[in-house]
C-alpha positions in Angstrom: 0.0 0.0 0.0 2.8 2.4 0.8 4.4 1.6 -2.6 1.4 3.2 -4.3 1.9 6.5 -2.5 3.9 9.3 -4.0 6.8 11.1 -2.2 4.5 14.0 -1.1 2.0 11.6 0.6 4.8 9.7 2.4 6.2 12.9 3.8 2.7 13.9 4.9 2.3 10.6 6.8 5.8 11.0 8.4 5.0 14.5 9.6 1.5 13.4 10.8 3.2 10.6 12.9 5.7 12.9 14.3 3.0 15.4 15.1 1.0 12.7 16.9 4.0 11.7 19.0 4.7 15.3 19.9 1.1 15.8 20.9 1.2 12.7 23.2 4.4 14.0 24.8 2.9 17.4 25.3 -0.2 16.0 27.0 1.9 13.8 29.3 4.1 16.8 30.2 1.1 19.0 30.9 -0.3 16.4 33.3 3.0 16.1 35.0 3.2 19.9 35.3 -0.3 20.0 36.9 0.7 17.3 39.5 3.9 19.2 40.3 1.9 22.4 40.8 -0.5 20.7 43.1 2.3 19.2 45.2 4.0 22.6 45.4 0.7 24.1 46.7 0.3 21.3 49.3 4.0 21.8 50.4 3.4 25.6 50.8 0.2 24.9 52.8 2.1 22.4 55.1 4.9 24.9 55.6 2.5 27.6 56.7 0.8 25.1 59.0 4.2 24.1 60.5 5.2 27.8 61.0 1.9 28.5 62.7 2.4 25.7 65.3 3.1 26.9 68.8 5.8 24.7 70.2 6.6 26.6 73.4 8.5 25.0 76.3 5.3 24.0 78.1 3.7 22.5 75.0 6.9 20.5 74.3 6.9 19.2 77.9 3.3 18.1 77.6 4.0 16.3 74.3 7.0 14.6 75.7 5.1 13.5 78.9 2.6 11.7 76.6 5.4 9.7 74.9 6.2 6.4 76.7 9.7 5.9 77.9 11.5 2.8 76.8 15.0 1.5 77.5 16.4 -1.0 75.0 16.7 -4.4 76.5 20.0 -5.7 77.8 21.1 -9.3 78.4 18.9 -11.3 80.7 20.8 -10.9 83.9 21.3 -7.1 83.5 17.7 -6.6 82.4 16.4 -8.6 85.4 18.5 -6.5 87.8 17.5 -3.1 86.2 13.8 -4.1 86.0 13.7 -5.5 89.6 15.5 -2.4 91.0 13.2 0.0 89.2 10.1 -1.9 90.4 11.4 -2.0 94.0 11.9 1.8 93.9 8.4 2.4 92.6 6.8 0.0 95.2 8.8 1.7 98.0 7.6 5.2 96.8 4.0 4.0 97.0 4.4 2.3 100.4 3.6 -1.2 99.0 5.2 -4.1 100.9 6.1 -7.1 98.8 7.8 -10.5 99.0 11.0 -10.9 97.0 10.6 -11.0 93.2 10.5 -14.5 91.6 11.2 -15.3 88.0 8.5 -17.3 86.4 8.4 -19.3 83.2 6.8 -17.4 80.3 3.7 -18.8 78.6 3.2 -19.5 74.9 0.9 -16.5 74.6 3.5 -13.8 74.6 5.7 -13.8 71.5 8.6 -11.3 71.7 10.3 -9.7 68.6 12.9 -11.8 66.9 16.2 -11.9 68.9 14.5 -11.0 72.2 13.1 -13.0 75.1 10.5 -12.3 77.7 11.3 -12.1 81.4 8.4 -12.5 83.8 8.8 -11.4 87.5 6.1 -12.2 90.1 5.6 -10.9 93.6 2.9 -10.7 96.2 2.2 -8.1 98.8 -0.3 -6.0 100.6 -1.2 -2.3 100.6 -4.1 0.1 100.2 -6.3 -0.5 97.2 -5.7 3.0 95.8 -1.9 2.3 95.9 -2.5 -0.6 93.5 -4.4 1.7 91.1 -1.6 4.3 91.4 1.0 1.6 90.7 -0.9 0.4 87.6 -1.1 4.0 86.3 2.6 4.7 87.0 4.0 1.5 85.5 4.1 3.1 82.0 6.9 5.4 83.3 9.1 2.4 83.9 11.6 2.3 81.0 11.9 -1.5 81.3 8.2 -2.4 81.6 6.4 -4.2 78.8 3.2 -5.4 80.4 1.1 -6.8 83.3 0.8 -10.5 82.6 -1.2 -11.4 85.8 -2.9 -9.4 88.5 -4.9 -10.9 91.3 -6.4 -8.5 94.0 -8.3 -9.6 97.1 -9.7 -7.0 99.4 -10.0 -7.6 103.2 -13.7 -8.1 104.1 -13.3 -6.1 107.4 -11.4 -3.3 105.7 -12.1 -3.0 102.0 -9.4 -0.4 101.5 -6.7 -2.9 102.5 -5.8 -5.4 99.8 -3.4 -8.3 99.1 -2.3 -8.9 95.5 -0.2 -11.1 93.3 1.3 -9.4 90.2 3.4 -10.7 87.3 5.1 -8.1 85.2 7.1 -8.6 82.0 10.1 -7.1 80.3 12.1 -7.9 77.2 15.6 -9.3 77.2 18.2 -9.2 74.4 19.0 -12.7 73.4 21.1 -11.8 70.4 24.8 -12.8 70.4 27.1 -9.8 70.7 29.9 -9.8 68.2 
């Protein structure tokens, strides 16, 4: 079919093809330009929002108070010592008397991240009921604390404000080999 066309028609088809390709490239470039313009507008809006934020000293302290504190786990023996000492200090602050901490075997329900283990410490004691609630609220401040695995509270029938408890708390340990 192309053999039947004269030289003028062949040149016309070539120019038409080139024109179509140029048109497609221009449409794609225009769409890219529009997307870029939208992204620049969004960036300017976000910059204005960022500049308008009030990050005074008090606001910064409130934000940081809401962020939980976490200490990276150490080897099992060090982690056990740090965790137990920090718990003893908190229990002492609250006036809670406890028996010595005992290490208990972890169940199959708690799966730590790869390379880490779970250390469970259990104790029992007695105190006022409101001290137990304060303890539970303050545990999140402990940098070694992961979770409460067991909590059993029994109030004294004659004095409901006095309670005995058994609590098991968990922390992570680093089980990776150091090089």
